[in-house]
C-alpha positions in Angstrom: -90.2 88.6 -6.2 -92.5 90.8 -8.4 -95.6 92.1 -6.6 -98.6 93.8 -8.3 -100.3 96.3 -6.2 -102.9 99.0 -6.1 -102.5 102.3 -4.2 -105.8 103.5 -2.7 -106.8 106.2 -0.1 -109.7 107.1 2.0 -109.5 110.7 3.3 -105.8 110.5 2.7 -105.3 107.4 4.8 -103.4 105.5 2.1 -102.6 101.8 1.9 -101.0 99.5 -0.6 -103.6 96.9 -1.6 -102.6 93.4 -2.9 -104.9 90.7 -4.3 -103.9 87.9 -1.9 -105.5 85.2 -4.1 -103.3 86.1 -7.0 -100.1 87.1 -5.3 -99.4 83.8 -3.5 -97.2 85.5 -0.8 -96.2 83.1 2.0 -97.7 84.2 5.4 -94.3 84.5 7.1 -93.2 87.1 4.5 -96.1 89.4 4.7 -94.9 91.5 7.7 -91.5 92.2 6.0 -93.2 93.0 2.7 -95.5 95.4 4.5 -92.5 97.3 6.0 -90.8 97.5 2.6 -93.8 98.6 0.6 -95.0 101.1 3.2 -91.6 103.0 3.1 -92.3 106.4 1.5 -88.6 106.7 0.3 -87.6 103.2 -0.8 -91.0 101.5 -1.3 -94.4 102.4 -2.7 -95.3 104.5 0.3 -98.3 104.2 2.5 -99.7 103.9 6.0 -99.6 100.1 5.7 -100.4 97.2 3.4 -103.7 95.4 3.1 -104.1 91.9 1.5 -107.5 91.2 0.0 -108.2 87.4 0.5 -110.9 84.9 -0.2 -113.0 84.0 2.8 -115.3 81.2 3.9 -116.9 83.4 6.6 -117.7 86.4 4.4 -117.4 87.7 0.8 -113.8 88.7 1.3 -111.1 89.0 4.1 -109.1 92.1 4.8 -105.7 91.2 6.2 -104.1 94.5 7.4 -100.5 95.4 8.4 -99.3 98.7 9.8 -96.3 100.5 8.3 -94.0 98.9 10.9 -95.1 95.4 9.9 -97.3 94.8 12.9 -100.7 93.2 12.3 -103.8 95.5 12.6 -107.2 94.3 13.6 -109.3 96.8 11.8 -109.1 100.0 9.6 -112.2 101.9 8.8 -110.7 103.7 5.8 -109.1 100.5 4.7 -112.2 98.4 4.7 -114.0 101.0 2.6 -111.2 100.8 0.1 -111.4 97.0 0.1 -115.1 97.2 -0.8 -114.4 99.7 -3.6 -111.5 97.5 -4.8 -113.5 94.3 -5.2 -116.4 96.0 -6.8 -114.3 98.3 -9.0 -112.2 95.4 -10.3 -115.3 93.3 -10.9 -114.3 90.7 -8.3 -118.0 90.9 -7.2 -121.2 92.5 -8.5 -122.6 92.9 -5.0 -123.3 96.4 -3.7 -123.9 95.0 -0.2 -120.9 93.2 1.1 -119.6 91.3 4.1 -115.9 91.7 4.8 -114.1 90.0 7.7 -111.0 91.5 9.4 -109.5 90.4 12.6 -112.2 87.8 13.0 -115.1 90.4 12.9 -117.4 90.7 10.0 -118.6 94.2 8.8 -121.6 94.9 6.6 -120.9 97.4 3.8 -123.1 99.3 1.3 -121.7 100.8 -1.9 -122.9 104.0 -3.6 -122.2 103.4 -7.3 -122.8 105.4 -10.5 -125.0 102.6 -12.0 -122.4 101.2 -14.4 -123.2 97.9 -16.0 -121.8 95.2 -13.7 -120.4 93.5 -16.8 -118.1 96.4 -17.7 -114.4 95.5 -18.1 -113.4 99.0 -17.0 -112.7 100.0 -13.4 -116.1 100.6 -11.9 -116.6 103.8 -9.9 -117.7 103.9 -6.3 -119.0 107.2 -5.1 -119.0 106.5 -1.4 -119.1 103.6 1.1 -121.2 103.1 4.3 -120.0 100.6 6.9 -121.7 99.1 9.8 -118.8 99.2 12.3 -120.8 97.2 14.9 -121.3 98.2 18.5 -118.3 99.9 20.2 -116.6 98.1 23.0 -116.5 100.2 26.2 -115.4 97.6 28.8 -111.9 98.6 29.9 -110.6 95.0 30.0 -111.7 94.3 26.5 -110.3 97.5 24.9 -107.8 96.9 26.6 -106.9 99.7 29.0 -105.7 99.2 32.6 -108.2 100.8 34.9 -109.9 100.1 38.2 -113.2 101.2 36.6 -115.3 99.2 34.2 -115.3 102.0 31.6 -112.8 104.8 31.0 -114.8 108.0 30.3 -113.2 111.4 30.8 -110.6 109.9 33.1 -107.2 111.5 33.9 -104.0 110.2 32.3 -100.5 111.6 32.8 -98.3 111.9 29.8 -94.9 113.5 29.9 -95.7 115.3 33.2 -99.0 116.7 32.1 -102.5 115.5 33.0 -104.9 114.9 30.1 -108.4 113.5 30.2 -109.2 110.5 27.9 -112.1 108.3 26.9 -111.3 104.8 25.7 -113.2 102.9 23.1 -112.5 99.8 21.0 -113.8 99.6 17.4 -112.1 96.2 17.0 -108.9 98.1 17.8 -108.1 100.3 20.9 -108.6 104.0 20.9 -108.1 106.9 23.4 -110.0 110.1 22.6 -108.4 113.2 24.1 -110.1 116.6 23.8 -107.9 119.6 23.1 -108.5 123.3 22.6 -106.7 123.6 19.2 -106.1 120.4 17.3 -103.9 122.2 14.7 -101.3 123.4 17.2 -101.3 120.3 19.4 -97.7 118.9 19.5 -98.7 115.5 18.1 -95.2 114.8 16.6 -93.8 115.0 20.2 -96.5 113.4 22.3 -98.2 110.9 20.0 -95.7 108.1 20.6 -95.9 108.6 24.4 -99.7 108.1 24.3 -99.2 105.1 22.0 -96.8 103.4 24.3 -98.3 104.5 27.7 -98.2 101.6 30.2 -102.0 101.9 30.6 -102.4 100.3 27.2 -101.2 96.6 27.0 -101.5 96.5 23.2 -100.6 100.1 22.6 -103.3 102.5 21.5 -104.4 104.8 18.7 -105.0 108.3 20.0 -107.4 110.9 18.7 -106.8 114.5 19.6 -110.2 116.2 19.1 -111.3 119.8 19.0 -115.1 120.4 19.3 -116.3 122.9 16.8 -120.0 122.5 17.6 -122.4 119.7 18.5 -122.3 118.3 14.9 -118.7 119.0 13.9 -115.3 118.1 15.3 -111.8 118.5 14.1 -109.6 115.4 14.7 -105.9 114.5 14.4 -104.8 111.0 15.0 -101.6 109.1 16.0 -102.0 105.5 14.9 -100.0 102.8 16.7 -97.4 101.3 14.4 -97.5 104.2 11.9 -97.6 107.6 13.6 -99.7 110.5 12.5 -101.9 109.8 9.5 -104.3 111.9 7.4 -107.3 110.0 8.7 -108.5 107.1 10.8 -111.9 105.6 10.2 -112.1 103.6 13.4 -110.7 106.7 15.3 -113.5 108.9 13.8 -116.0 106.3 15.1 -114.4 106.2 18.5 -114.5 110.0 18.5 -118.3 110.0 17.8 -118.9 107.5 20.6 -116.8 109.5 23.0 -118.8 112.6 22.1 -122.0 111.0 23.0 -120.6 109.5 26.2 -119.3 112.9 27.3 -122.5 114.7 26.2 -120.6 117.1 24.0 -121.8 116.1 20.5 -124.9 114.9 18.9 -125.5 111.3 17.7 -124.5 112.1 14.1 -121.4 114.2 13.5 -119.0 115.2 10.7 -115.4 114.5 11.7 -113.0 116.8 9.9 -109.7 115.1 9.3 -106.5 116.3 7.6 -107.4 114.3 4.5 -111.2 114.9 4.3 -114.5 114.4 6.1 -116.2 111.3 7.5 -119.9 111.2 8.6 -120.4 109.1 11.7 -123.6 108.1 13.5 -124.1 106.3 16.9 -127.5 106.2 18.5 -126.1 105.1 21.9 -125.9 101.9 23.9 -126.9 98.8 22.1 -126.6 100.4 18.6 -123.9 100.0 16.0 -121.7 102.8 14.7 -122.2 103.8 11.0 -119.4 105.4 9.1 -119.8 106.9 5.6 -116.9 108.2 3.5 -114.9 108.0 0.3 -112.7 105.3 -1.1 -110.5 106.2 -4.1 -108.0 104.5 -6.5 -104.7 106.4 -6.8 -102.5 104.2 -9.1 -101.4 100.7 -9.8 -98.0 99.2 -10.5 -95.6 96.4 -10.0 -92.5 96.3 -7.8 -89.7 93.8 -7.5 -88.5 93.0 -4.1 -85.4 91.0 -3.1 -86.2 89.3 0.2 
């Protein structure tokens, strides 16, 4: 089977993108294909695979798979790249889009360079702003096991040490943990223990956050099903929400990630989270897989 693909990245969070309408890949094969293509030694290499499909609910559907083949509900960096893909490849002329992923529709605004929508060349997108909707804070809906309705600055024991975590869902589950030095935190050793902690029935993405000042934080992330990645858009959103809930950051912050910066704004209860950041094409190609 030959598969045409496009490699894209947002702040170094890289995925393999496939036009689902053209590829015609059977649903039951997608998980295995995601594992093969994500492999950085024997495949294309990436944090996962995203199929861009037609949708009756929205302009397009984002169907996301993690590097281990498990299905993901949402990826903030990924959905920005989907928007840049469909505009850049002239699948749409819209600069305000609605994209559905995991049953939830996001509104997206494109910052373009004003190229003629009729151009047959790849159209450039300078940046993408996404309405990530209101965060979910109710423990049972994140989900996280807790006797309390919300989990804000609560203790959790991992590998014999007590940490304090704040749990948020941005369509996928997150635990935000504050650390003194994000660079030196032993993420490679502890990340999987947070991911698979019994408190999280569906596993969890974990953000390890160092507060630089009220408008700037440094973040490293361990994503369930993938491991450490250069960035996580939903994780940056969860970090901004946690900062407001804990009173340690302002409503608008810059999250400094290994792969770049994201600007996040949350005005508090009842308001959506807005994420702004880059989405870039890396390369395109064709790969033949024997399945």
